[in-house]
Gaussian input, Z-matrix of N, CA and C with variables (Angstrom, degrees):
# hf/3-21g

backbone

0 1
 N
 C     1     B1
 C     2     B2     1     A1
 N     3     B3     2     A2     1     D1
 C     4     B4     3     A3     2     D2
 C     5     B5     4     A4     3     D3
 N     6     B6     5     A5     4     D4
 C     7     B7     6     A6     5     D5
 C     8     B8     7     A7     6     D6
 N     9     B9     8     A8     7     D7
 C    10    B10     9     A9     8     D8
 C    11    B11    10    A10     9     D9
 N    12    B12    11    A11    10    D10
 C    13    B13    12    A12    11    D11
 C    14    B14    13    A13    12    D12
 N    15    B15    14    A14    13    D13
 C    16    B16    15    A15    14    D14
 C    17    B17    16    A16    15    D15
 N    18    B18    17    A17    16    D16
 C    19    B19    18    A18    17    D17
 C    20    B20    19    A19    18    D18
 N    21    B21    20    A20    19    D19
 C    22    B22    21    A21    20    D20
 C    23    B23    22    A22    21    D21
 N    24    B24    23    A23    22    D22
 C    25    B25    24    A24    23    D23
 C    26    B26    25    A25    24    D24
 N    27    B27    26    A26    25    D25
 C    28    B28    27    A27    26    D26
 C    29    B29    28    A28    27    D27
 N    30    B30    29    A29    28    D28
 C    31    B31    30    A30    29    D29
 C    32    B32    31    A31    30    D30
 N    33    B33    32    A32    31    D31
 C    34    B34    33    A33    32    D32
 C    35    B35    34    A34    33    D33
 N    36    B36    35    A35    34    D34
 C    37    B37    36    A36    35    D35
 C    38    B38    37    A37    36    D36
 N    39    B39    38    A38    37    D37
 C    40    B40    39    A39    38    D38
 C    41    B41    40    A40    39    D39
 N    42    B42    41    A41    40    D40
 C    43    B43    42    A42    41    D41
 C    44    B44    43    A43    42    D42
 N    45    B45    44    A44    43    D43
 C    46    B46    45    A45    44    D44
 C    47    B47    46    A46    45    D45
 N    48    B48    47    A47    46    D46
 C    49    B49    48    A48    47    D47
 C    50    B50    49    A49    48    D48
 N    51    B51    50    A50    49    D49
 C    52    B52    51    A51    50    D50
 C    53    B53    52    A52    51    D51
 N    54    B54    53    A53    52    D52
 C    55    B55    54    A54    53    D53
 C    56    B56    55    A55    54    D54
 N    57    B57    56    A56    55    D55
 C    58    B58    57    A57    56    D56
 C    59    B59    58    A58    57    D57
 N    60    B60    59    A59    58    D58
 C    61    B61    60    A60    59    D59
 C    62    B62    61    A61    60    D60
 N    63    B63    62    A62    61    D61
 C    64    B64    63    A63    62    D62
 C    65    B65    64    A64    63    D63
 N    66    B66    65    A65    64    D64
 C    67    B67    66    A66    65    D65
 C    68    B68    67    A67    66    D66
 N    69    B69    68    A68    67    D67
 C    70    B70    69    A69    68    D68
 C    71    B71    70    A70    69    D69
 N    72    B72    71    A71    70    D70
 C    73    B73    72    A72    71    D71
 C    74    B74    73    A73    72    D72
 N    75    B75    74    A74    73    D73
 C    76    B76    75    A75    74    D74
 C    77    B77    76    A76    75    D75
 N    78    B78    77    A77    76    D76
 C    79    B79    78    A78    77    D77
 C    80    B80    79    A79    78    D78
 N    81    B81    80    A80    79    D79
 C    82    B82    81    A81    80    D80
 C    83    B83    82    A82    81    D81
 N    84    B84    83    A83    82    D82
 C    85    B85    84    A84    83    D83
 C    86    B86    85    A85    84    D84
 N    87    B87    86    A86    85    D85
 C    88    B88    87    A87    86    D86
 C    89    B89    88    A88    87    D87
 N    90    B90    89    A89    88    D88
 C    91    B91    90    A90    89    D89
 C    92    B92    91    A91    90    D90
 N    93    B93    92    A92    91    D91
 C    94    B94    93    A93    92    D92
 C    95    B95    94    A94    93    D93
 N    96    B96    95    A95    94    D94
 C    97    B97    96    A96    95    D95
 C    98    B98    97    A97    96    D96
 N    99    B99    98    A98    97    D97
 C   100   B100    99    A99    98    D98
 C   101   B101   100   A100    99    D99
 N   102   B102   101   A101   100   D100
 C   103   B103   102   A102   101   D101
 C   104   B104   103   A103   102   D102
 N   105   B105   104   A104   103   D103
 C   106   B106   105   A105   104   D104
 C   107   B107   106   A106   105   D105
 N   108   B108   107   A107   106   D106
 C   109   B109   108   A108   107   D107
 C   110   B110   109   A109   108   D108
 N   111   B111   110   A110   109   D109
 C   112   B112   111   A111   110   D110
 C   113   B113   112   A112   111   D111
 N   114   B114   113   A113   112   D112
 C   115   B115   114   A114   113   D113
 C   116   B116   115   A115   114   D114
 N   117   B117   116   A116   115   D115
 C   118   B118   117   A117   116   D116
 C   119   B119   118   A118   117   D117
 N   120   B120   119   A119   118   D118
 C   121   B121   120   A120   119   D119
 C   122   B122   121   A121   120   D120
 N   123   B123   122   A122   121   D121
 C   124   B124   123   A123   122   D122
 C   125   B125   124   A124   123   D123
 N   126   B126   125   A125   124   D124
 C   127   B127   126   A126   125   D125
 C   128   B128   127   A127   126   D126
 N   129   B129   128   A128   127   D127
 C   130   B130   129   A129   128   D128
 C   131   B131   130   A130   129   D129
 N   132   B132   131   A131   130   D130
 C   133   B133   132   A132   131   D131
 C   134   B134   133   A133   132   D132
 N   135   B135   134   A134   133   D133
 C   136   B136   135   A135   134   D134
 C   137   B137   136   A136   135   D135
 N   138   B138   137   A137   136   D136
 C   139   B139   138   A138   137   D137
 C   140   B140   139   A139   138   D138
 N   141   B141   140   A140   139   D139
 C   142   B142   141   A141   140   D140
 C   143   B143   142   A142   141   D141
 N   144   B144   143   A143   142   D142
 C   145   B145   144   A144   143   D143
 C   146   B146   145   A145   144   D144
 N   147   B147   146   A146   145   D145
 C   148   B148   147   A147   146   D146
 C   149   B149   148   A148   147   D147
 N   150   B150   149   A149   148   D148
 C   151   B151   150   A150   149   D149
 C   152   B152   151   A151   150   D150
 N   153   B153   152   A152   151   D151
 C   154   B154   153   A153   152   D152
 C   155   B155   154   A154   153   D153
 N   156   B156   155   A155   154   D154
 C   157   B157   156   A156   155   D155
 C   158   B158   157   A157   156   D156
 N   159   B159   158   A158   157   D157
 C   160   B160   159   A159   158   D158
 C   161   B161   160   A160   159   D159
 N   162   B162   161   A161   160   D160
 C   163   B163   162   A162   161   D161
 C   164   B164   163   A163   162   D162
 N   165   B165   164   A164   163   D163
 C   166   B166   165   A165   164   D164
 C   167   B167   166   A166   165   D165
 N   168   B168   167   A167   166   D166
 C   169   B169   168   A168   167   D167
 C   170   B170   169   A169   168   D168
 N   171   B171   170   A170   169   D169
 C   172   B172   171   A171   170   D170
 C   173   B173   172   A172   171   D171
 N   174   B174   173   A173   172   D172
 C   175   B175   174   A174   173   D173
 C   176   B176   175   A175   174   D174
 N   177   B177   176   A176   175   D175
 C   178   B178   177   A177   176   D176
 C   179   B179   178   A178   177   D177
 N   180   B180   179   A179   178   D178
 C   181   B181   180   A180   179   D179
 C   182   B182   181   A181   180   D180
 N   183   B183   182   A182   181   D181
 C   184   B184   183   A183   182   D182
 C   185   B185   184   A184   183   D183
 N   186   B186   185   A185   184   D184
 C   187   B187   186   A186   185   D185
 C   188   B188   187   A187   186   D186
 N   189   B189   188   A188   187   D187
 C   190   B190   189   A189   188   D188
 C   191   B191   190   A190   189   D189
 N   192   B192   191   A191   190   D190
 C   193   B193   192   A192   191   D191
 C   194   B194   193   A193   192   D192
 N   195   B195   194   A194   193   D193
 C   196   B196   195   A195   194   D194
 C   197   B197   196   A196   195   D195
 N   198   B198   197   A197   196   D196
 C   199   B199   198   A198   197   D197
 C   200   B200   199   A199   198   D198
 N   201   B201   200   A200   199   D199
 C   202   B202   201   A201   200   D200
 C   203   B203   202   A202   201   D201
 N   204   B204   203   A203   202   D202
 C   205   B205   204   A204   203   D203
 C   206   B206   205   A205   204   D204
 N   207   B207   206   A206   205   D205
 C   208   B208   207   A207   206   D206
 C   209   B209   208   A208   207   D207
 N   210   B210   209   A209   208   D208
 C   211   B211   210   A210   209   D209
 C   212   B212   211   A211   210   D210
 N   213   B213   212   A212   211   D211
 C   214   B214   213   A213   212   D212
 C   215   B215   214   A214   213   D213
 N   216   B216   215   A215   214   D214
 C   217   B217   216   A216   215   D215
 C   218   B218   217   A217   216   D216
 N   219   B219   218   A218   217   D217
 C   220   B220   219   A219   218   D218
 C   221   B221   220   A220   219   D219
 N   222   B222   221   A221   220   D220
 C   223   B223   222   A222   221   D221
 C   224   B224   223   A223   222   D222
 N   225   B225   224   A224   223   D223
 C   226   B226   225   A225   224   D224
 C   227   B227   226   A226   225   D225
 N   228   B228   227   A227   226   D226
 C   229   B229   228   A228   227   D227
 C   230   B230   229   A229   228   D228
 N   231   B231   230   A230   229   D229
 C   232   B232   231   A231   230   D230
 C   233   B233   232   A232   231   D231
 N   234   B234   233   A233   232   D232
 C   235   B235   234   A234   233   D233
 C   236   B236   235   A235   234   D234
 N   237   B237   236   A236   235   D235
 C   238   B238   237   A237   236   D236
 C   239   B239   238   A238   237   D237
 N   240   B240   239   A239   238   D238
 C   241   B241   240   A240   239   D239
 C   242   B242   241   A241   240   D240
 N   243   B243   242   A242   241   D241
 C   244   B244   243   A243   242   D242
 C   245   B245   244   A244   243   D243
 N   246   B246   245   A245   244   D244
 C   247   B247   246   A246   245   D245
 C   248   B248   247   A247   246   D246
 N   249   B249   248   A248   247   D247
 C   250   B250   249   A249   248   D248
 C   251   B251   250   A250   249   D249
 N   252   B252   251   A251   250   D250
 C   253   B253   252   A252   251   D251
 C   254   B254   253   A253   252   D252
 N   255   B255   254   A254   253   D253
 C   256   B256   255   A255   254   D254
 C   257   B257   256   A256   255   D255
 N   258   B258   257   A257   256   D256
 C   259   B259   258   A258   257   D257
 C   260   B260   259   A259   258   D258
 N   261   B261   260   A260   259   D259
 C   262   B262   261   A261   260   D260
 C   263   B263   262   A262   261   D261
 N   264   B264   263   A263   262   D262
 C   265   B265   264   A264   263   D263
 C   266   B266   265   A265   264   D264
 N   267   B267   266   A266   265   D265
 C   268   B268   267   A267   266   D266
 C   269   B269   268   A268   267   D267
 N   270   B270   269   A269   268   D268
 C   271   B271   270   A270   269   D269
 C   272   B272   271   A271   270   D270
 N   273   B273   272   A272   271   D271
 C   274   B274   273   A273   272   D272
 C   275   B275   274   A274   273   D273
 N   276   B276   275   A275   274   D274
 C   277   B277   276   A276   275   D275
 C   278   B278   277   A277   276   D276
 N   279   B279   278   A278   277   D277
 C   280   B280   279   A279   278   D278
 C   281   B281   280   A280   279   D279
 N   282   B282   281   A281   280   D280
 C   283   B283   282   A282   281   D281
 C   284   B284   283   A283   282   D282
 N   285   B285   284   A284   283   D283
 C   286   B286   285   A285   284   D284
 C   287   B287   286   A286   285   D285
 N   288   B288   287   A287   286   D286
 C   289   B289   288   A288   287   D287
 C   290   B290   289   A289   288   D288
 N   291   B291   290   A290   289   D289
 C   292   B292   291   A291   290   D290
 C   293   B293   292   A292   291   D291

   B1=1.4438
   B2=1.5278
   B3=1.2960
   B4=1.4588
   B5=1.5253
   B6=1.3220
   B7=1.4615
   B8=1.5273
   B9=1.3462
   B10=1.4698
   B11=1.5276
   B12=1.3189
   B13=1.4594
   B14=1.5187
   B15=1.3279
   B16=1.4588
   B17=1.5185
   B18=1.3275
   B19=1.4645
   B20=1.5224
   B21=1.3163
   B22=1.4676
   B23=1.5320
   B24=1.3296
   B25=1.4640
   B26=1.5186
   B27=1.3297
   B28=1.4652
   B29=1.5163
   B30=1.3224
   B31=1.4621
   B32=1.5283
   B33=1.3278
   B34=1.4627
   B35=1.5272
   B36=1.3305
   B37=1.4742
   B38=1.5284
   B39=1.3162
   B40=1.4635
   B41=1.5281
   B42=1.3348
   B43=1.4659
   B44=1.5230
   B45=1.3202
   B46=1.4546
   B47=1.5163
   B48=1.3067
   B49=1.4561
   B50=1.5235
   B51=1.3140
   B52=1.4597
   B53=1.5253
   B54=1.3362
   B55=1.4606
   B56=1.5227
   B57=1.3174
   B58=1.4578
   B59=1.5343
   B60=1.3306
   B61=1.4675
   B62=1.5341
   B63=1.3213
   B64=1.4628
   B65=1.5226
   B66=1.3161
   B67=1.4631
   B68=1.5285
   B69=1.3379
   B70=1.4569
   B71=1.5273
   B72=1.3176
   B73=1.4658
   B74=1.5144
   B75=1.3168
   B76=1.4610
   B77=1.5245
   B78=1.3200
   B79=1.4594
   B80=1.5155
   B81=1.3153
   B82=1.4676
   B83=1.5305
   B84=1.3224
   B85=1.4607
   B86=1.5282
   B87=1.3257
   B88=1.4554
   B89=1.5291
   B90=1.3167
   B91=1.4570
   B92=1.5143
   B93=1.3090
   B94=1.4653
   B95=1.5242
   B96=1.2918
   B97=1.4516
   B98=1.5268
   B99=1.3241
   B100=1.4650
   B101=1.5151
   B102=1.3033
   B103=1.4701
   B104=1.5248
   B105=1.3128
   B106=1.4628
   B107=1.5190
   B108=1.3120
   B109=1.4572
   B110=1.5203
   B111=1.3047
   B112=1.4635
   B113=1.5219
   B114=1.3152
   B115=1.4528
   B116=1.5222
   B117=1.3326
   B118=1.4678
   B119=1.5336
   B120=1.3285
   B121=1.4631
   B122=1.5272
   B123=1.3275
   B124=1.4667
   B125=1.5285
   B126=1.3123
   B127=1.4675
   B128=1.5258
   B129=1.3107
   B130=1.4634
   B131=1.5253
   B132=1.3318
   B133=1.4668
   B134=1.5200
   B135=1.3122
   B136=1.4559
   B137=1.5177
   B138=1.3162
   B139=1.4557
   B140=1.5197
   B141=1.3152
   B142=1.4608
   B143=1.5191
   B144=1.3097
   B145=1.4569
   B146=1.5202
   B147=1.3296
   B148=1.4602
   B149=1.5181
   B150=1.3083
   B151=1.4601
   B152=1.5142
   B153=1.3147
   B154=1.4544
   B155=1.5043
   B156=1.3022
   B157=1.4572
   B158=1.5281
   B159=1.3149
   B160=1.4644
   B161=1.5054
   B162=1.2988
   B163=1.4627
   B164=1.5174
   B165=1.3250
   B166=1.4640
   B167=1.5266
   B168=1.3076
   B169=1.4703
   B170=1.5214
   B171=1.3052
   B172=1.4663
   B173=1.5154
   B174=1.3110
   B175=1.4551
   B176=1.5206
   B177=1.3155
   B178=1.4575
   B179=1.5201
   B180=1.3215
   B181=1.4666
   B182=1.5245
   B183=1.3237
   B184=1.4654
   B185=1.5216
   B186=1.3183
   B187=1.4636
   B188=1.5237
   B189=1.3376
   B190=1.4682
   B191=1.5286
   B192=1.3363
   B193=1.4673
   B194=1.5228
   B195=1.3117
   B196=1.4677
   B197=1.5283
   B198=1.3200
   B199=1.4675
   B200=1.5229
   B201=1.3173
   B202=1.4744
   B203=1.5213
   B204=1.3249
   B205=1.4690
   B206=1.5247
   B207=1.3268
   B208=1.4614
   B209=1.5362
   B210=1.3292
   B211=1.4695
   B212=1.5280
   B213=1.3278
   B214=1.4691
   B215=1.5231
   B216=1.3355
   B217=1.4593
   B218=1.5249
   B219=1.3242
   B220=1.4650
   B221=1.5274
   B222=1.3333
   B223=1.4694
   B224=1.5262
   B225=1.3146
   B226=1.4599
   B227=1.5239
   B228=1.3117
   B229=1.4659
   B230=1.5248
   B231=1.3265
   B232=1.4653
   B233=1.5316
   B234=1.3357
   B235=1.4643
   B236=1.5325
   B237=1.3155
   B238=1.4697
   B239=1.5260
   B240=1.3146
   B241=1.4626
   B242=1.5212
   B243=1.3264
   B244=1.4522
   B245=1.5401
   B246=1.3135
   B247=1.4769
   B248=1.5271
   B249=1.3234
   B250=1.4654
   B251=1.5282
   B252=1.3371
   B253=1.4672
   B254=1.5307
   B255=1.3344
   B256=1.4674
   B257=1.5206
   B258=1.3325
   B259=1.4674
   B260=1.5252
   B261=1.3220
   B262=1.4650
   B263=1.5289
   B264=1.3175
   B265=1.4623
   B266=1.5307
   B267=1.3173
   B268=1.4626
   B269=1.5197
   B270=1.3391
   B271=1.4735
   B272=1.5317
   B273=1.3249
   B274=1.4654
   B275=1.5145
   B276=1.3104
   B277=1.4768
   B278=1.5191
   B279=1.3338
   B280=1.4639
   B281=1.5255
   B282=1.3467
   B283=1.4593
   B284=1.5325
   B285=1.3230
   B286=1.4655
   B287=1.5157
   B288=1.3357
   B289=1.4684
   B290=1.5236
   B291=1.3211
   B292=1.4843
   B293=1.5135
   A1=109.48
   A2=117.31
   A3=123.55
   A4=112.36
   A5=118.15
   A6=120.79
   A7=114.14
   A8=120.66
   A9=117.99
   A10=111.93
   A11=116.89
   A12=120.52
   A13=112.09
   A14=116.39
   A15=120.02
   A16=111.19
   A17=116.23
   A18=119.44
   A19=110.98
   A20=116.41
   A21=120.08
   A22=110.14
   A23=117.12
   A24=120.49
   A25=111.55
   A26=117.41
   A27=120.27
   A28=112.43
   A29=118.10
   A30=121.93
   A31=112.69
   A32=117.11
   A33=120.25
   A34=109.89
   A35=117.12
   A36=120.21
   A37=113.85
   A38=119.10
   A39=121.02
   A40=112.71
   A41=117.40
   A42=121.14
   A43=110.00
   A44=115.18
   A45=121.64
   A46=106.76
   A47=115.93
   A48=121.48
   A49=107.99
   A50=116.64
   A51=121.68
   A52=109.29
   A53=115.07
   A54=121.08
   A55=108.48
   A56=115.03
   A57=121.56
   A58=106.84
   A59=117.60
   A60=119.79
   A61=112.44
   A62=115.75
   A63=121.08
   A64=112.09
   A65=117.27
   A66=119.23
   A67=113.42
   A68=118.17
   A69=120.79
   A70=109.23
   A71=115.39
   A72=120.04
   A73=112.78
   A74=113.94
   A75=119.43
   A76=110.69
   A77=114.41
   A78=121.04
   A79=108.13
   A80=119.13
   A81=121.55
   A82=114.85
   A83=118.74
   A84=120.38
   A85=112.66
   A86=117.60
   A87=121.81
   A88=110.00
   A89=116.23
   A90=121.49
   A91=114.47
   A92=116.71
   A93=120.03
   A94=110.23
   A95=114.61
   A96=120.91
   A97=105.88
   A98=115.97
   A99=119.59
   A100=110.76
   A101=114.15
   A102=121.98
   A103=106.09
   A104=115.88
   A105=120.93
   A106=107.21
   A107=115.83
   A108=121.64
   A109=109.81
   A110=115.78
   A111=122.22
   A112=108.59
   A113=115.22
   A114=121.78
   A115=109.40
   A116=117.92
   A117=120.59
   A118=115.09
   A119=117.94
   A120=119.57
   A121=109.43
   A122=118.45
   A123=120.95
   A124=113.72
   A125=117.35
   A126=120.26
   A127=112.28
   A128=118.06
   A129=122.13
   A130=108.92
   A131=117.01
   A132=121.12
   A133=112.74
   A134=116.88
   A135=120.31
   A136=111.13
   A137=114.18
   A138=121.43
   A139=108.11
   A140=116.26
   A141=121.21
   A142=107.21
   A143=115.48
   A144=122.01
   A145=107.12
   A146=116.52
   A147=122.92
   A148=108.81
   A149=115.67
   A150=119.49
   A151=107.88
   A152=115.86
   A153=120.98
   A154=112.35
   A155=114.34
   A156=121.90
   A157=109.22
   A158=115.60
   A159=119.41
   A160=110.40
   A161=115.22
   A162=119.33
   A163=113.45
   A164=116.96
   A165=117.83
   A166=110.09
   A167=114.98
   A168=121.98
   A169=108.17
   A170=114.60
   A171=119.98
   A172=109.52
   A173=114.66
   A174=121.96
   A175=107.30
   A176=116.49
   A177=121.27
   A178=108.05
   A179=116.14
   A180=120.65
   A181=113.85
   A182=117.16
   A183=119.06
   A184=109.88
   A185=116.22
   A186=121.49
   A187=112.24
   A188=118.02
   A189=119.83
   A190=111.60
   A191=118.17
   A192=120.74
   A193=111.18
   A194=116.18
   A195=121.01
   A196=109.58
   A197=116.77
   A198=120.78
   A199=111.12
   A200=117.37
   A201=121.04
   A202=111.37
   A203=117.16
   A204=120.75
   A205=111.29
   A206=116.55
   A207=119.70
   A208=110.28
   A209=117.02
   A210=121.12
   A211=111.32
   A212=117.72
   A213=121.30
   A214=110.87
   A215=116.18
   A216=119.90
   A217=111.00
   A218=116.91
   A219=120.90
   A220=111.35
   A221=116.97
   A222=120.24
   A223=110.97
   A224=115.85
   A225=120.78
   A226=111.21
   A227=117.20
   A228=121.54
   A229=111.66
   A230=116.37
   A231=120.00
   A232=112.18
   A233=117.33
   A234=120.89
   A235=112.19
   A236=116.86
   A237=121.21
   A238=110.55
   A239=115.04
   A240=119.97
   A241=108.88
   A242=117.11
   A243=119.50
   A244=109.18
   A245=115.34
   A246=120.57
   A247=112.33
   A248=116.81
   A249=120.56
   A250=111.04
   A251=116.75
   A252=120.15
   A253=111.57
   A254=117.35
   A255=120.45
   A256=109.87
   A257=116.46
   A258=120.97
   A259=110.92
   A260=116.83
   A261=120.57
   A262=111.08
   A263=117.15
   A264=119.93
   A265=110.75
   A266=117.35
   A267=120.67
   A268=110.30
   A269=116.94
   A270=119.91
   A271=111.00
   A272=116.96
   A273=120.98
   A274=112.03
   A275=117.05
   A276=120.79
   A277=109.41
   A278=117.44
   A279=120.70
   A280=111.06
   A281=117.54
   A282=121.66
   A283=111.17
   A284=117.62
   A285=121.07
   A286=112.10
   A287=116.23
   A288=119.86
   A289=113.02
   A290=118.49
   A291=120.65
   A292=111.31
   D1=148.60
   D2=-175.27
   D3=-70.49
   D4=-38.92
   D5=-173.03
   D6=-59.24
   D7=-44.79
   D8=176.86
   D9=-59.83
   D10=-36.35
   D11=177.64
   D12=-63.94
   D13=-39.23
   D14=177.37
   D15=-63.97
   D16=-40.76
   D17=177.91
   D18=-62.11
   D19=-43.32
   D20=179.14
   D21=-63.39
   D22=-43.54
   D23=179.61
   D24=-64.79
   D25=-34.05
   D26=-177.70
   D27=-67.32
   D28=-14.48
   D29=177.92
   D30=-82.69
   D31=-12.93
   D32=179.92
   D33=-70.70
   D34=142.78
   D35=-174.71
   D36=-63.39
   D37=-29.04
   D38=-176.77
   D39=-94.26
   D40=7.32
   D41=-176.42
   D42=-113.62
   D43=131.45
   D44=172.05
   D45=-120.67
   D46=122.39
   D47=-178.05
   D48=-128.06
   D49=122.31
   D50=-179.73
   D51=-136.93
   D52=153.19
   D53=176.74
   D54=-102.20
   D55=134.08
   D56=174.44
   D57=-97.38
   D58=113.87
   D59=-177.13
   D60=-63.38
   D61=149.95
   D62=178.06
   D63=-58.33
   D64=-34.60
   D65=-175.30
   D66=-68.66
   D67=-4.87
   D68=172.30
   D69=-65.05
   D70=-31.96
   D71=177.32
   D72=77.19
   D73=-159.74
   D74=-178.71
   D75=-69.02
   D76=148.87
   D77=178.32
   D78=-152.81
   D79=162.85
   D80=-174.72
   D81=-60.43
   D82=-23.34
   D83=-177.82
   D84=-97.66
   D85=6.30
   D86=-179.49
   D87=-59.46
   D88=124.57
   D89=179.67
   D90=80.66
   D91=0.26
   D92=-178.65
   D93=-93.73
   D94=147.15
   D95=171.79
   D96=-116.35
   D97=111.45
   D98=-176.01
   D99=-128.70
   D100=154.30
   D101=170.17
   D102=-134.34
   D103=129.57
   D104=176.87
   D105=-106.82
   D106=118.40
   D107=-176.55
   D108=-106.94
   D109=131.66
   D110=175.80
   D111=-112.14
   D112=149.68
   D113=-177.88
   D114=-125.79
   D115=155.71
   D116=-174.27
   D117=-69.04
   D118=-21.40
   D119=-178.61
   D120=-69.57
   D121=124.95
   D122=-177.64
   D123=-63.02
   D124=-23.44
   D125=-179.66
   D126=-85.46
   D127=-6.54
   D128=-178.42
   D129=-91.86
   D130=120.38
   D131=-177.63
   D132=-78.54
   D133=-7.10
   D134=-179.41
   D135=102.18
   D136=-166.41
   D137=-174.92
   D138=-150.97
   D139=140.38
   D140=173.73
   D141=-113.40
   D142=128.05
   D143=175.71
   D144=-107.55
   D145=122.00
   D146=179.06
   D147=-112.06
   D148=134.38
   D149=175.90
   D150=-124.17
   D151=127.56
   D152=-177.87
   D153=-112.58
   D154=-168.79
   D155=179.82
   D156=-61.16
   D157=140.52
   D158=-178.73
   D159=72.59
   D160=-129.89
   D161=-176.39
   D162=-113.59
   D163=14.30
   D164=-179.15
   D165=-72.79
   D166=126.28
   D167=-179.86
   D168=-136.29
   D169=142.26
   D170=179.37
   D171=-136.58
   D172=147.60
   D173=172.68
   D174=-118.50
   D175=127.41
   D176=177.19
   D177=-109.77
   D178=128.01
   D179=-176.17
   D180=-120.60
   D181=-17.41
   D182=-178.42
   D183=-65.62
   D184=137.58
   D185=-174.62
   D186=-55.49
   D187=-41.16
   D188=-178.67
   D189=-69.31
   D190=-33.32
   D191=176.84
   D192=-68.90
   D193=-45.60
   D194=178.88
   D195=-61.42
   D196=-43.88
   D197=179.67
   D198=-62.03
   D199=-40.13
   D200=179.65
   D201=-61.60
   D202=-46.06
   D203=179.09
   D204=-68.43
   D205=-38.64
   D206=178.12
   D207=-63.05
   D208=-42.42
   D209=178.55
   D210=-63.25
   D211=-44.97
   D212=179.32
   D213=-62.53
   D214=-41.37
   D215=179.32
   D216=-64.12
   D217=-42.06
   D218=178.88
   D219=-64.20
   D220=-43.29
   D221=177.27
   D222=-59.72
   D223=-45.39
   D224=-179.87
   D225=-66.05
   D226=-39.36
   D227=179.24
   D228=-61.15
   D229=-37.26
   D230=179.32
   D231=-68.66
   D232=-20.05
   D233=179.92
   D234=-89.70
   D235=-5.68
   D236=177.88
   D237=-75.31
   D238=158.28
   D239=173.24
   D240=-65.11
   D241=148.51
   D242=176.34
   D243=-71.75
   D244=175.14
   D245=-175.82
   D246=-57.18
   D247=-45.57
   D248=-177.82
   D249=-63.30
   D250=-46.04
   D251=-178.36
   D252=-69.92
   D253=-33.91
   D254=175.92
   D255=-62.61
   D256=-48.47
   D257=179.34
   D258=-61.81
   D259=-41.99
   D260=179.92
   D261=-62.89
   D262=-39.46
   D263=179.40
   D264=-65.39
   D265=-43.40
   D266=178.65
   D267=-65.10
   D268=-43.64
   D269=176.94
   D270=-58.44
   D271=-40.05
   D272=179.05
   D273=-63.40
   D274=-39.96
   D275=177.72
   D276=-66.54
   D277=-41.46
   D278=179.01
   D279=-63.68
   D280=-42.06
   D281=179.75
   D282=-62.57
   D283=-38.00
   D284=179.46
   D285=-69.10
   D286=-26.49
   D287=-176.74
   D288=-92.51
   D289=-1.03
   D290=179.23
   D291=-78.14

């Protein structure tokens, strides 16, 4: 089952895994697959990689675009369950399926 694997992966130091509750509702990143890449050069604002339905892919490089996606991601991240509550929710689903 996938859930035990997710719990194991969430223990790795470079992995952050959180659940976004349904009651958050719609948000600007709903249905989006994004990656925000940062680079060591201080003058580089980063890069946003967007992947859509099918094969549509976009790269956003303008500083204001990258900042907008970074801000939305941060807002959404703050609405996720914390680590303890995320783990507890997954454990609860696993217990119900035993």
